[in-house]
N, C-alpha and C positions, 0 to 999 in steps of 0.2 A: 039466209044465203045472201050473197052479194050479187048485185045485178051490174056486169061490167058491160059499158056500152061506149060506143063511139060518139063523138060530138059533131060528126059531119052529118049532112042533110037529114033533119028532123030525127035524129037518134034512132033511125029505123032498125039497125042491127044490134041486137042484144044476145048476150050469152051469160048463163047463170054460173056463178063460181061460189065456192063456199070457204070460209076463212077457216084455217086449221085448228084456230082455238075455240071453234064452236059457236061464237057469237052470230047472232042473226042480225045482220046490218044490210042495208041496200047501198051501193056504191056506183059510180060511173068512172070508167076508165077511158078517158078521151083517146080516140083513134088518130086525131091529128097532132102532130108534133111539130112546132113551129120552127125548131132547128135541131140538127142533129147534135147540138152541144146543151141542149136542155132536156131534163127528165120530164115525162109525164106524171102528173100527180092525181091520185085517186080522189074522187069527189064523194061525200063532202070532205072538205078540208080538216084533217086530224091535227089540231095544234100539238106541239111537242110538251112533255111532261115538264120541262123546265122553261117553258115559253117566257119570253119577257126578260129574263135575266142578263141576257147579252147587253141590253141597252144600259144598264147600270154597272156592268163589269168591265166594258171597254172604254177607252179613253175618248175615242172620237166616232162621228157617224160613218167617216171614211173607213175605220177598222172594222166597224160592225158589218159594213156591206161587203168588204173584201172578205172577212172571216168566213161569212157564210157562203158567197159565191165561189171564193177560191176553194173552199172545201170540196164544192161540187166538181169542180175542175179535176181535183186530185182523184176525186171518186171515180172517174171515167177511165183510169187506168186498169181497174178491176171490175168496175160495175158498168156496162154499157148502157147507154140511154136507150139503145134499140131494144135491149132485153129487160132492163130493170125499170121498175115504177119507183118514184120518189115518196117518202113519207117523212115527217119530222119524228124525232126521236121519241120513241114510246117506252124505253126501258130504263134511262137515268132520270128519275124525277128531280124536282128543285129541290128537296131535302138532301138528297144524295149529292147534288152537285154542290150545294152549300157546305156540306160537311168535308167534301174534298178540297174545297178552297181556303178551308182554315189552315192554320199552323199546325204542326204536330205539337203535342203536349208531353212535358216530362211527367215522370211518375207523381211528382211533388204537385205538379199543375193539374194532374187529373184529378187528384184528392181534393185539392183546393176548389176545384170546380164541380166537384161531386160527379164526376163522369166515370163511366166504366171503360175498361181497357178496349173492349170492341167498338166503343163510340170515339176512340182515338183515330178518325180517319183523315185528318188533314195531311195534305200533299206538300205544304210549304214548309220551310225550315223551322226548327225550334227557336223560340225567342227566349233565351237563357236568362234575361233579366239582368245579366251582369254587364258592368260597363256603362258607359255614357250612352244615351239614346242614339246618338250619331253613330258610334261605334258598333251597337248592336243591329241597327239598321243596314249598315254598309257591310257587315260580316253575314247577316241573314236576312237579305232582302225577301219580299214576295215575289216569287217568279211566276207562280201560276195565277192567271187573271180570271180564267173561265175555260169551262168544258162544254162543247157542244157536240151533240149526237145527231146523225143523220141515219135513216133506215132506208134499205132497199129490198123491195119486194118483186117476187117473180110469180108468174103462173105456173102450176104443175101439171103434169099429164092427166091428173084427177079433175083438171078445171077449177083448182082452188088457188088462193093467194097464200104465199108463206114468205116469211122474213128469210132473205137470202144472203144479206150481207148489211153490214153497218160501218159507218166512218166516224171517228171519234176526233174532234179538233181540240188541240191544248192550245189556247191563247196564252203567251208569255210576255211578261213585262220586260220592255228594254230601259225602263226608267222606274225606280221604285220611288214613291212619293210617301212622306212621314212627316209628322208633326212631334215636337219635342214636349208639347204640352196641349192638353185639350183645348180646342179652339184656336190653338197658337198659329205662328206662321207655317206654311208648308214647305217643306225641304225636299230636295230631289238627289237620287243617286242614280248615276248612269250606269248600267250594267252592260259589260262588254258583251260583243256579239258571240265571243267564244264561251263566256260564262252562261250567257241565254241558251246557247245550244246544249251545252254539256249538261246543265240542270235540267233542261227539257226533257233530254233522253233518260235522265234517271227517273224523273216522274213518269214518264211513259211506260218504263218497265213495270212500275208498281200499278199503273192503270191496266196494263196488259193482263196481270195477275186477276185484278179486280174484276175486269169484264168476264172473265171465264167463270166467276161465280156469282155473276148476275143473271137473274132470270131472263130467258130469251135469248141471252148472248153467249150461251155456253158453248155451243157447237156451230156457230156461223162464221164465216170469213170477217175479218175486222181490219181494217186500215186506221192507223193512228197518225196524225198530222201534227205538226208543230208549227205555230204562227207566232212570228214576233210582231207585237203591236208597237206603234211609234208613240212618241211623247204627246201629252195632252195639248199641246200648241201646234202639232203637226198639219199641215194642209195636204198630205198625201197619205195614203193608208201604210200600214205595215205590210209584212209579206211572209209566205210560207217559207220554212227553211228547210225542211226535211220530213220524209214520211216513211212508215214501215208498215208492212202487211202480214197479217196473221192468217194463216189458212185455218180451216174449220176447227182443228183440234189444238192449235198451237197456243201456249199460254206464256211463252218467252220470246222475245225479239231476237231475230237472227242478224238481221242487216238493215241499213237504212239508205234511202234513196235521197240523194240531194236536191232540192229544189232552187234552181238558180233564178230567182225572180227578184225584181226591185221596181219600185215606183220612183218617178222623178218629177218634180215640179219644172214646167217650162214657163217662164224663164227663170233659171237659178244658176248660181255658181257651180253647183255640184253636176248639174247637166252639161254645162259647158265645159267641164272638166272631163267628164267621163264619155259624152257622146256629142263632140263638136258639131260634126255635119248635121246631124238631126236637129241640134240646136239651132243652127244657121237656117234650116229651112223653115223652122217655126218662126224665127225672128224676122225672117223676109216676109212670111205670111202675115205676121202682126204688124209690122211696118206698113203695108199695103192696106190693111184694114183700117188703120188709124188715119189714112188719107183720106178716106171717106167721111169720117167725123173729124174735124180738127179738135186739138186739145183732148184726145181720147186715148187712155192707155189701159183698157180693162180686159184684153185679152189673155187668158190664162189656160194653160194646157196641163194635163196629167198623162204622163207617159208610162207603160208597163213594158219592161224589158225582160226577156227570156234569155239569160246570158247577155250576149251582144245583140240580139235581134229585138227590134221594136215590134211588138206584137199588138200593141192598141194604143192608140192616142186619141184621147178625148179632150175636146177645146170648148171653154165656155166664153161667150161673149155677150155680158150684160149690157143693154144700151137702152136709151130712152127714145121712144118713137112718138110721133105726132099724127100717126094715121096708118091705115093699113096698107096702103100703096107704098108708103116709105119702107115698111117692114118687108114687103114683097119685094122691091127693088134692091134693097140691102141684102137680102137672102141670095138672090140671084148672083150679085157682085161677090159675095163671099163664096158660093159654090164654083165660080170660075177661078178663084183665087186658090181654092183647095186643089183644082186640077192642075192648076199652073205651077204650084210651089213644092207640093209634096210627091215624092216618087210613087209610081204605081204600086210598089210592094208594101208601102206603109198603109194601114188601115186607118181611116180617120172619121171621127164622129164630132160634129160641131153642134152645139146648142145655142141658139140666139133667145135671148129672153128680155124682158122689160119689166118694170114694176107691176105691170098687169100680170105677169106670168110668162110662160113659154110662148115665143112667137114662131120659131121654126126648128127644125131639127133636120141636118144634112148629115148623110151617112155614105162614105166611100169605102167599100170594102176593098181588101187588098188584091190588086190586079184587075179590079173591075173597070171597064171602060166608061160606065156611066154612073153618076151618085144617085142615091135616093133622097128626095127632098120632100119635106112635109111642112106646110104652112097650117099652123093651128088656128 
């Protein structure tokens, strides 16, 4: 049996729940939810069956973080954090994900590799082996980089926990990297946005069918989301481009919802071109920060847009301090600049750090009259 307990004062309130699979395990369900945008997670934490693979399959740490957190944002359209509990994916194991990430094989290649037809599970295009390496890679690039599963649980009337939904994230390459010889130079082929979306939706169609033959996912609602990751040298993460939802018994995709999100680096030529006003706010803020320390230009921002709306701006200020009083004074100075330079509707988060680690965090939520400041 599972013991569901709140994590508020002394965990005094407990209620017994039973897993539907019959396993006898103890767990705690936190009563306290730190934000309406975050899911509660049952304790002890149950790692996903494909845990760790995302680190090696995605290009940058920015993509890794955005892929997972963005998947949770998309989940909220169908699985409310008020009702559902989060758990890492338990149905798609590492071997399954690895098999899906391979290329599809021809009959000849299957015979050569001594594989059975049912083992031909690759979702990436066939490499025919014909033509030059460059021609083959540009004609059939690797589109699918990673598959991530999240599970969402609910309590039933019988006071038990059950799997009530899942979200499958498909990370897609915007750049395909390849070599012409073993250990040789790395070449890249940029995949157009239209091609990424088109091929991603084709892959999703097959994933939808496979999900319905996977134990545990046969008859639960499933959301499938497409994430386009950035190049290996990018300093901003990629973004989700579309998602679809399958009701409990659907095994084919009906329609897609477009996700109009995009990250920008501040300052950058692209941000200047697409969002001049917001860029001006940032540059004026940056200029005043640099007045505090001469010959300093390390202020960098990462802005998330939903359509034309700036929904999140994170600014990093790495700097060298020679005492705590100096760090406190600088933090107060920057807090004032945030209130002066950015309109109230823009949510801003500023991290101030030194070689010793984080020094301060300043958070000004949208339309908030007072910022939250923490000195480490």
